[in-house]
N, C-alpha and C positions, 0 to 999 in steps of 0.2 A: 700210612705211606703216601709219597705222593704220586701226583696223576690219578686219583681215584676217580675224577670225572674223565679224564684223557685215556685210561686204560681201555675203554673199550673201543676208542679210534686206534688205537695203536695195536690192539689185536686184530682188528680188521683190516688194518695196512698191512699186516704180515702176509695176508692171502697174497698179495701180489710181489712184495718184495722177495718172500722165500721162494718162490717160483724157481729162480735160477739154480735152487738145490734140490728141489723136490717137485715133480710134476704133478703130484696129487693135492689133496684138501688137509689143512691145517686144524688140530683140534686145539682146545684152550690149554694155555702153558701150564705145564706140570711144575715149573719152575721159572720164577720172574725177581729178577733183580735190578731195583732202579735206584737204590741207595737213599732212599727216603728225600723228605724234603722239611724245610724249616725256613723261618725269617732271619737266623742265626747266620752268619756268614759260613760257619764251619759245622759239620756235622760229626756224629760220633766216629772214632775208630773201628774199623772192621774187629770182630770176633777173633780171638787167639786163633792160630793156624789157618786164616783165611789166605792171607798175604805173607811173604817173605820180606816184604818192605815195612820199615817203622815207621809210625805216624807221625808227622811234622806239621803244625801249621804254619799259614803263610805259604808263601811259593816255596815248594818242597825241593831240598837241597839235594844233591845227586844220591841216588839209592834209596829215596823216600816216597811216600806219598801224602795226600790230603784229601779228605772229602769234603767239597764246598760247592756253593752254588753258583760261583764263578768259577772260569778255567783260569783266571790271573786273580788269585784271592789277595794278593799283596801289591795288586797294580804295579807291577815292575815291567820294564820294557823286554819284551822277548816271548811273552805269553799272551796268549789271545784272549780278550776280556768279552769272552761270550757266556752264554748260559747254556744249560744243557740240552740235551738231545731234542727233547720235545719242546722247549721254548720254554719252560716254567720258569720264571724268574726265581724261585724258591727252591726248585727242584736241584737236588744234590747229584753229583758225578763223583768218579775215582780221579783224581788228578796225579798223576805220576811222573817224576824227574827218575826214569830208570837207569842203573847203574850197568857195569858190564856183568857179564856172566848170566847162566839161564836160571834166573832168579823166578820162583811162583809167585806171578802178579795177584792172582785170583784163584781161590779154589771152591767148590761148593760139593759136598755129598749130596746127591739126589735120589730119593725113594720113591717108592711107590709106582716104578716103572711096571709095564705088561710084559712077559715073555714074548718073542718072536713078533715084535712091533716096531716099525720104523719111526726115528725121533728126528728131528731137526732141531740142531743149537745155533741162535744166532746172537750176536752182541753187535753194537755200534761203537766205533772207535773214532778218533780224530787227532790228527797232530797239533801239537800243541805251541808249535813255534811260529814265529811271526815270520812272511818272507823276507821282511826287514832286517830281522833280528839275524837271521840265518846269512844274509847277503854281509852285513856289518862284521858278523862275529864268527862264521865257520866258514864260509868261501867253499871250495872244494872237498875241505874235509869233513863235511856235514854228516852225522849219522842220523838217518832216517830210521822212526821207529818201527819196530817190526815184531808182531806177536803170534806165538804158537796158540793155535787153539787146539785141546785134545780130550779126548774122552778116555777114561782109565776104568777098566774092570777085567779082574778085579784089581784090588787096590794096586796102584803102581805099573799096572800093564796097560801099555796103549792099545786100545780098542780101535781107535779113529785119530787121525790128526790132519792137520792142515794149517796152513800159516797166511796173515795177511797178507805179507810182503810189505815193501817200503810204504808206511802211510803219506799220501800225498800231501802237501802243503795248501794252506788254504789261497783262495784268490787273492785275499787282500788280509790286511793286518787285523781287522775287527772281527770276523767271521769265522767260526769253526768249520772245516770241511768234512761233517760226518760221513762215515763210509760204513757199510753193513758187511759183517763178514760171519762165515759159519760153517756148518758141516752137517752131513747126515749119517745115522748110524741103525743099526738094527739091533736090537736084544737077542739074547741068546736062548734057547730052550727054558732056561731056569732063571733068566736074568732078572732082577726086579731093583735094581740100583746102579749107579755109577758116579764116577767123579768127574765132574766138569773142571777143566783146568786150563789158566791162560799163563803162558811162560815167556819171559822175555827172550826175543830171538833175536837181538842186535847187540852188538860190542859197545863198550862205553865211549865217549869221547863227547866231542861238540854236537850238542842235539839229543835225539831219542827221548824226547819228551811228548806225551800223549795224555788223552783223557779216555775215560770207559764209561758207557752207560747203558741201561736198558739189555740186558741179557737174558734171553730165553731158551726153555727147552720145553718142546710141545710134541705132540703125536704127530705123524704125517702118514696120511692114509690114501686110499685111491681118489682120483678127481670126481667130484659130484657137482653137476649140474641140475636145475630144476626148471621143468617147462610146465606152464598152467594152461588148462585147456577147460573152456574154448578160449577164455582171455583172462587177463586180471582184473577186469570189471565186467565180470558176469552180470546178467539181469536179476533184479530182486527176486528171491524166492524159489532161481535154479541152482543146481549144484554146479561145482567146480573141482576138476580133476587136476590135481600137482604130480607130476611125473618126474622121478630122479633118472636121470641120465649119467652112468659111471663112464667117464671118457679117457680114465688111465687105470690102470691096476683092477686089483679085486681082492675080495676077503674070500678065503677058502670057504668058511660057512657064515656069511653075513647076517648081522641082526640090525632092525632099523626101530627107531622112535622118532616118531613127529613131535615138534612142538609149536605152541602158539604163543605170540605176545600181542597184547592190547595197549601197551604203552611204548612204543617205539622200539622195543628189544632190551629195555631195562631189565625185564624180566621174564622169563620163559615158564611154560606149565606143559608137561606132557600130556598128550592127548589119550586119552585112554582106549585101547585097542587098536591104535593106529601104528601098526608095527610091520607094516610091508612096505615094499619099495615105493608105492605110489599112494596117496590118500585123496579120498574124495570129500570136499567138504559139501554138506548137504543144506540145502534152502539157504542160499546166501541171504544175510539180511545185517541190520547195523550191529547187532550183536556179536557177529564172527566176521567182520572185516578186521584186518590187521596183517601182523606179519607171522610168516611159516615158514618153518625151516626142519631140516633133517638130519639125525644123530645117525652115524653107521659105525659099527665097529665089528672086529671078529667074533663069533660065537661065545657068549658067557661074558663079555666084555661091555655090553651096552650099558648098564649103569655105573661104569666107572669112569669118570671123565678124563683121567688120565691117559686113557686108553683109545677112546673114541674120537671120531672126527665130526665138524659140523659143516654143513653146507651154509653157502651164502642165503640169506632170508630172501623170500619173495612176498608182495604186497598183494593183498586182495581186496578190492573195495567194490562197490556199488555205485553208479552214476547217481549225480545229485537228482535226476528227473525220475530215478526210481527208488530213492530210500524211502522208507517208512514214514508215515505220518503220525504224530503225536496230537490226540485231539483233547483239548482241556474245556470245561465249561465255568460259565460265569457264575453259576449256582449250582450248589450238591443236588439240589430237588427242583421240580417243576410241577407246578398245579396245573390242570386244565384251562386252557383259556389265556395262560400268561407266557410270554416268551422269555427264551434264555439265548446267549450267545456263545455259540461253540468256536474256538479257536485252533488252527491246526498250524503245527510246527513240523520241520523237519523237512 
């Protein structure tokens, strides 16, 4: 998939952008759609049943779509010649020339959800018509793209719905004006799946062209803040306490798990026995400096990534003047009366 490197940046960027929808903390995405990537101009068509639009390479004609790494694949005046939402030149997105009627733009059945859990759905959209083409070709009859976002459970029963409203034009003819939209919903007592659906919500006519990228569905729980005592740079050999502060909401019977990363957050390891709301880091040294974070979930869900939330990490380090010294010798052995050189580093 595309954005393998950028995925972590995208995930953490959601923490601020989703706050408009959910006042708590975001978990790792249960579902993430970025439409892949490739050096070829066109990506493969979506699987059968995902969209009600037929696939058409080039700039799609009315009522069709294409997967491409540019919003203007045929270089025709009227579409914005820009790359996908993350700016990856090889990243694909869904380029749509919407027709009239409530056509299914995109549908995904998401499984592995947890009952009685709040989730947030997010997607990025951009109007794909240039301001110049609208003025020259449509005038006052221009049709702005408008997409309905729905969660359905059981099948075809609307559980939650919202719409983007009219997608705004870009400020110029070269850069897409990406906008994020979404909704929050809570699963029922026995619900473990849902259908995520995008539906055309605008009439046909001059306009109604847009692009879609980076769709996600993630658990949303209480807000978590972390506070380190006495400081993030404690003296070497001393302990440090990381306290969690729940700013919004709560779980009925919460579970916790602290994690540690020594590679800048690329990989995380559970800390054995660290299952309370605070964690004491014993005897700070060069071997336990790094990133720490807290996982939280309702009782029974802490080991289920689809159900738990993740705090923003904190960094613990020791000052340069207090770090341990590594001493090496110029000789593995020493005889009485001879000298050796000891070298300290660190």
